[in-house]
C-alpha positions as a Markdown table, in Angstrom:
| # | Residue | x | y | z |
|---|---|---|---|---|
| 1 | Unk | -6.4 | -136.6 | -249.1 |
| 2 | Unk | -5.5 | -135.2 | -245.7 |
| 3 | Unk | -2.4 | -133.3 | -246.6 |
| 4 | Unk | -1.2 | -132.3 | -250.1 |
| 5 | Unk | 1.9 | -130.3 | -251.1 |
| 6 | Unk | 1.9 | -129.1 | -254.6 |
| 7 | Unk | 5.1 | -127.9 | -256.3 |
| 8 | Unk | 6.4 | -126.3 | -253.1 |
| 9 | Unk | 9.5 | -124.2 | -253.2 |
| 10 | Unk | 11.2 | -122.6 | -250.2 |
| 11 | Unk | 14.1 | -120.2 | -250.1 |
| 12 | Unk | 16.6 | -119.2 | -247.4 |
| 13 | Unk | 18.6 | -116.0 | -248.0 |
| 14 | Unk | 18.0 | -116.4 | -251.7 |
| 15 | Unk | 19.0 | -120.0 | -251.9 |
| 16 | Unk | 16.5 | -122.6 | -252.9 |
| 17 | Unk | 16.3 | -125.1 | -250.1 |
| 18 | Unk | 13.2 | -127.0 | -251.4 |
| 19 | Unk | 12.8 | -127.2 | -255.2 |
| 20 | Unk | 9.3 | -127.7 | -256.3 |
| 21 | Unk | 8.3 | -130.9 | -254.4 |
| 22 | Unk | 4.9 | -132.5 | -254.3 |
| 23 | Unk | 3.8 | -135.1 | -251.7 |
| 24 | Unk | 0.8 | -136.2 | -249.8 |
| 25 | Unk | -0.5 | -138.0 | -246.7 |
| 26 | Unk | -3.8 | -139.8 | -246.5 |
| 27 | Unk | -6.0 | -140.2 | -243.4 |
| 28 | Unk | -4.6 | -142.9 | -241.2 |
| 29 | Unk | -1.2 | -143.1 | -242.9 |
| 30 | Unk | 2.3 | -143.0 | -241.7 |
| 31 | Unk | 4.5 | -141.5 | -244.4 |
| 32 | Unk | 8.3 | -141.2 | -244.0 |
| 33 | Unk | 10.6 | -138.6 | -245.5 |
| 34 | Unk | 14.2 | -139.7 | -245.8 |
| 35 | Unk | 17.4 | -137.9 | -246.7 |
| 36 | Unk | 20.8 | -136.6 | -245.5 |
| 37 | Unk | 21.3 | -133.5 | -243.5 |
| 38 | Unk | 20.6 | -130.4 | -245.6 |
| 39 | Unk | 18.2 | -132.3 | -248.0 |
| 40 | Unk | 15.3 | -130.0 | -247.0 |
| 41 | Unk | 13.4 | -132.4 | -244.7 |
| 42 | Unk | 12.9 | -130.1 | -241.8 |
| 43 | Unk | 12.2 | -127.1 | -244.1 |
| 44 | Unk | 9.2 | -129.0 | -245.5 |
| 45 | Unk | 7.8 | -129.5 | -242.0 |
| 46 | Unk | 8.3 | -125.9 | -241.1 |
| 47 | Unk | 6.5 | -124.9 | -244.3 |
| 48 | Unk | 3.6 | -127.1 | -243.4 |
| 49 | Unk | 3.1 | -125.6 | -240.0 |
| 50 | Unk | 3.5 | -122.0 | -241.1 |
| 51 | Unk | 6.9 | -121.4 | -239.6 |
| 52 | Unk | 8.5 | -120.8 | -243.1 |
| 53 | Unk | 6.4 | -119.5 | -245.9 |
| 54 | Unk | 6.9 | -121.2 | -249.3 |
| 55 | Unk | 8.2 | -119.1 | -252.1 |
| 56 | Unk | 5.7 | -120.7 | -254.4 |
| 57 | Unk | 3.4 | -123.8 | -254.6 |
| 58 | Unk | 0.4 | -124.7 | -252.5 |
| 59 | Unk | -0.2 | -126.7 | -249.2 |
| 60 | Unk | -3.7 | -128.1 | -248.7 |
| 61 | Unk | -5.0 | -129.7 | -245.5 |
| 62 | Unk | -8.4 | -131.3 | -245.3 |
| 63 | Unk | -9.4 | -129.6 | -248.5 |
| 64 | Unk | -8.3 | -126.1 | -247.4 |
| 65 | Unk | -5.3 | -124.2 | -248.6 |
| 66 | Unk | -3.1 | -123.3 | -245.7 |
| 67 | Unk | 0.3 | -122.1 | -247.1 |
| 68 | Unk | -0.6 | -118.5 | -246.3 |
| 69 | Unk | -2.2 | -119.2 | -242.9 |
| 70 | Unk | -0.6 | -118.2 | -239.6 |
| 71 | Unk | 1.1 | -120.9 | -237.6 |
| 72 | Unk | -1.3 | -120.6 | -234.6 |
| 73 | Unk | -4.3 | -121.1 | -236.9 |
| 74 | Unk | -2.7 | -124.1 | -238.5 |
| 75 | Unk | -2.4 | -125.8 | -235.1 |
| 76 | Unk | -6.1 | -125.1 | -234.6 |
| 77 | Unk | -6.9 | -126.8 | -237.9 |
| 78 | Unk | -5.3 | -130.0 | -236.6 |
| 79 | Unk | -1.6 | -130.1 | -237.4 |
| 80 | Unk | 1.1 | -130.4 | -234.6 |
| 81 | Unk | 4.9 | -130.5 | -234.9 |
| 82 | Unk | 7.4 | -132.3 | -232.7 |
| 83 | Unk | 10.5 | -130.4 | -233.7 |
| 84 | Unk | 14.0 | -131.7 | -234.0 |
| 85 | Unk | 15.7 | -131.3 | -230.6 |
| 86 | Unk | 12.4 | -131.3 | -228.8 |
| 87 | Unk | 12.3 | -127.5 | -228.1 |
| 88 | Unk | 10.6 | -127.8 | -224.7 |
| 89 | Unk | 10.4 | -124.8 | -222.4 |
| 90 | Unk | 13.4 | -125.8 | -220.3 |
| 91 | Unk | 12.6 | -123.8 | -217.2 |
| 92 | Unk | 9.0 | -124.8 | -217.0 |
| 93 | Unk | 7.7 | -128.0 | -215.5 |
| 94 | Unk | 6.7 | -131.0 | -217.5 |
| 95 | Unk | 3.1 | -130.3 | -216.5 |
| 96 | Unk | 3.3 | -126.7 | -217.7 |
| 97 | Unk | 4.8 | -127.8 | -221.0 |
| 98 | Unk | 1.8 | -130.1 | -221.5 |
| 99 | Unk | -0.6 | -127.3 | -220.6 |
| 100 | Unk | 1.1 | -125.1 | -223.2 |
| 101 | Unk | 0.5 | -127.8 | -225.8 |
| 102 | Unk | -3.2 | -127.2 | -225.4 |
| 103 | Unk | -3.1 | -123.4 | -225.7 |
| 104 | Unk | -5.1 | -123.2 | -228.9 |
| 105 | Unk | -7.9 | -125.3 | -227.5 |
| 106 | Unk | -11.2 | -123.9 | -226.1 |
| 107 | Unk | -12.8 | -127.1 | -224.8 |
| 108 | Unk | -12.9 | -128.2 | -221.1 |
| 109 | Unk | -11.2 | -131.5 | -221.5 |
| 110 | Unk | -7.6 | -130.3 | -221.1 |
| 111 | Unk | -7.1 | -131.7 | -217.6 |
| 112 | Unk | -8.5 | -135.1 | -218.6 |
| 113 | Unk | -6.2 | -135.2 | -221.6 |
| 114 | Unk | -3.2 | -134.4 | -219.5 |
| 115 | Unk | -4.1 | -137.3 | -217.3 |
| 116 | Unk | -4.3 | -139.4 | -220.4 |
| 117 | Unk | -0.8 | -138.3 | -221.4 |
| 118 | Unk | 0.4 | -139.4 | -218.0 |
| 119 | Unk | -1.2 | -142.8 | -218.4 |
| 120 | Unk | 0.4 | -143.2 | -221.9 |
| 121 | Unk | 3.8 | -142.0 | -220.6 |
| 122 | Unk | 4.0 | -143.0 | -216.9 |
| 123 | Unk | 7.5 | -141.6 | -216.5 |
| 124 | Unk | 6.1 | -138.1 | -217.2 |
| 125 | Unk | 3.7 | -138.4 | -214.2 |
| 126 | Unk | 6.7 | -139.1 | -212.0 |
| 127 | Unk | 8.6 | -136.1 | -213.5 |
| 128 | Unk | 5.5 | -133.8 | -213.8 |
| 129 | Unk | 6.8 | -131.1 | -211.3 |
| 130 | Unk | 10.4 | -131.1 | -212.6 |
| 131 | Unk | 11.8 | -128.6 | -215.0 |
| 132 | Unk | 11.9 | -130.0 | -218.6 |
| 133 | Unk | 15.7 | -129.3 | -218.8 |
| 134 | Unk | 16.3 | -131.9 | -216.0 |
| 135 | Unk | 14.8 | -134.8 | -218.0 |
| 136 | Unk | 16.9 | -137.3 | -219.9 |
| 137 | Unk | 16.8 | -137.2 | -223.7 |
| 138 | Unk | 14.2 | -140.0 | -223.9 |
| 139 | Unk | 12.0 | -138.3 | -221.3 |
| 140 | Unk | 12.2 | -135.0 | -223.2 |
| 141 | Unk | 11.2 | -136.7 | -226.4 |
| 142 | Unk | 8.2 | -138.3 | -224.7 |
| 143 | Unk | 7.3 | -134.9 | -223.2 |
| 144 | Unk | 7.6 | -133.2 | -226.6 |
| 145 | Unk | 5.3 | -135.8 | -228.2 |
| 146 | Unk | 2.8 | -135.5 | -225.4 |
| 147 | Unk | 2.8 | -131.8 | -225.7 |
| 148 | Unk | 2.1 | -132.0 | -229.4 |
| 149 | Unk | -0.7 | -134.5 | -228.8 |
| 150 | Unk | -2.3 | -132.1 | -226.3 |
| 151 | Unk | -3.3 | -130.0 | -229.4 |
| 152 | Unk | -5.4 | -133.0 | -230.5 |
| 153 | Unk | -4.0 | -133.1 | -234.0 |
| 154 | Unk | -5.3 | -135.0 | -237.0 |
| 155 | Unk | -1.8 | -134.9 | -238.4 |
| 156 | Unk | 1.4 | -135.2 | -236.4 |
| 157 | Unk | 4.8 | -134.1 | -237.9 |
| 158 | Unk | 7.7 | -135.8 | -236.2 |
| 159 | Unk | 11.2 | -134.3 | -237.0 |
| 160 | Unk | 14.0 | -136.8 | -236.2 |
| 161 | Unk | 12.4 | -138.4 | -233.1 |
| 162 | Unk | 15.3 | -140.8 | -232.5 |
| 163 | Unk | 18.0 | -138.2 | -232.8 |
| 164 | Unk | 20.4 | -138.2 | -229.8 |
| 165 | Unk | 18.6 | -141.0 | -227.9 |
| 166 | Unk | 20.3 | -144.0 | -226.4 |
| 167 | Unk | 19.8 | -147.3 | -228.3 |
| 168 | Unk | 17.5 | -148.5 | -225.5 |
| 169 | Unk | 15.2 | -145.5 | -225.7 |
| 170 | Unk | 15.4 | -145.4 | -229.5 |
| 171 | Unk | 13.9 | -148.8 | -229.5 |
| 172 | Unk | 10.8 | -147.5 | -227.8 |
| 173 | Unk | 10.0 | -144.9 | -230.5 |
| 174 | Unk | 8.4 | -147.3 | -233.0 |
| 175 | Unk | 5.8 | -148.5 | -230.5 |
| 176 | Unk | 5.0 | -144.9 | -229.5 |
| 177 | Unk | 4.6 | -143.9 | -233.1 |
| 178 | Unk | 2.4 | -146.9 | -233.9 |
| 179 | Unk | 0.2 | -146.4 | -230.8 |
| 180 | Unk | -0.3 | -142.7 | -231.8 |
| 181 | Unk | -1.3 | -143.8 | -235.3 |
| 182 | Unk | -3.4 | -146.9 | -234.6 |
| 183 | Unk | -4.9 | -146.2 | -231.2 |
| 184 | Unk | -5.5 | -142.5 | -231.6 |
| 185 | Unk | -6.1 | -142.4 | -235.4 |
| 186 | Unk | -3.5 | -139.7 | -235.9 |
| 187 | Unk | -1.8 | -139.6 | -239.3 |
| 188 | Unk | 1.9 | -139.1 | -239.2 |
| 189 | Unk | 4.6 | -137.5 | -241.4 |
| 190 | Unk | 7.9 | -138.8 | -240.1 |
| 191 | Unk | 11.2 | -137.2 | -240.9 |
| 192 | Unk | 13.9 | -139.6 | -239.8 |
| 193 | Unk | 17.6 | -140.3 | -240.7 |
| 194 | Unk | 17.3 | -143.8 | -239.4 |
| 195 | Unk | 16.0 | -145.2 | -242.7 |
| 196 | Unk | 15.6 | -148.7 | -241.6 |
| 197 | Unk | 13.3 | -147.7 | -238.7 |
| 198 | Unk | 11.3 | -145.2 | -240.8 |
| 199 | Unk | 10.7 | -147.7 | -243.6 |
| 200 | Unk | 9.5 | -150.3 | -241.2 |
| 201 | Unk | 7.0 | -147.8 | -239.6 |
| 202 | Unk | 5.7 | -146.1 | -242.7 |
| 203 | Unk | 3.5 | -147.4 | -245.5 |
| 204 | Unk | 5.0 | -145.0 | -248.0 |
| 205 | Unk | 8.2 | -142.8 | -248.2 |
| 206 | Unk | 9.8 | -140.0 | -250.1 |
| 207 | Unk | 13.5 | -139.7 | -250.4 |
| 208 | Unk | 14.9 | -136.2 | -250.6 |
| 209 | Unk | 18.2 | -135.1 | -252.1 |
| 210 | Unk | 19.2 | -131.4 | -252.1 |
| 211 | Unk | 15.7 | -130.2 | -252.1 |
| 212 | Unk | 14.2 | -132.6 | -254.6 |
| 213 | Unk | 12.4 | -135.9 | -254.4 |
| 214 | Unk | 14.7 | -138.5 | -255.9 |
| 215 | Unk | 12.6 | -141.6 | -255.0 |
| 216 | Unk | 9.1 | -142.3 | -253.7 |
| 217 | Unk | 6.9 | -145.3 | -253.3 |
| 218 | Unk | 5.6 | -147.9 | -250.9 |
| 219 | Unk | 8.1 | -148.9 | -248.3 |
| 220 | Unk | 8.1 | -152.6 | -249.2 |
| 221 | Unk | 9.4 | -151.6 | -252.7 |
| 222 | Unk | 11.9 | -149.1 | -251.3 |
| 223 | Unk | 13.3 | -151.6 | -248.8 |
| 224 | Unk | 14.3 | -153.8 | -251.8 |
| 225 | Unk | 15.6 | -151.0 | -253.9 |
| 226 | Unk | 19.3 | -151.4 | -254.5 |
| 227 | Unk | 20.0 | -147.7 | -254.2 |
| 228 | Unk | 18.2 | -147.5 | -250.9 |
| 229 | Unk | 20.1 | -150.5 | -249.6 |
| 230 | Unk | 23.4 | -149.0 | -250.6 |
| 231 | Unk | 22.9 | -145.5 | -249.4 |
| 232 | Unk | 20.6 | -145.8 | -246.4 |
| 233 | Unk | 20.6 | -149.4 | -245.2 |
| 234 | Unk | 24.3 | -150.4 | -245.4 |
| 235 | Unk | 26.0 | -151.2 | -242.2 |
């Protein structure tokens, strides 16, 4: 198993935000995490990358326990996060943001990989010298994904990649996610409020409610679940 969370609990200011959840991601998988705002989805991603230490439980990646490892070391081990809201460096150029994505690398292929990002996201080549804050929402999301890929991860964590995007741009996200998974061989843990999109992309999913897993299973089964249809797929 590539990633394993075992009975993870996370507290904020004494309140239990994540209440002993266990989940996993196998090599080559796309796994979705669904749930309403405040369910604990983003907290789980922050715990995985070392931005919020779990109160208890264990996180294992490629057979190594990482829940007490510094965030910069976790990136070097092969996990990258595309945070909710993109979190680009707004007053730095697109090119500089991509360079920062490779800060933990020691190899000499960074320039080649940036060129590959421009081939994969042609609009970023056109915008390469512009400050990140000047990009549209869709362009910023592409830049944030490209920046994360510059770390050459084995596992990519995507936190609400369609949030705030126009319907036209939102429709491009599934292809981008599939290409990352299928062409690059990167496993993906996808947090997404658009349940219909997430369940069509992923092979398995976990449904979170107030810090606990209320449902889990393969997406084909979940898509036919009456509770999922009523709560997440109505409308």
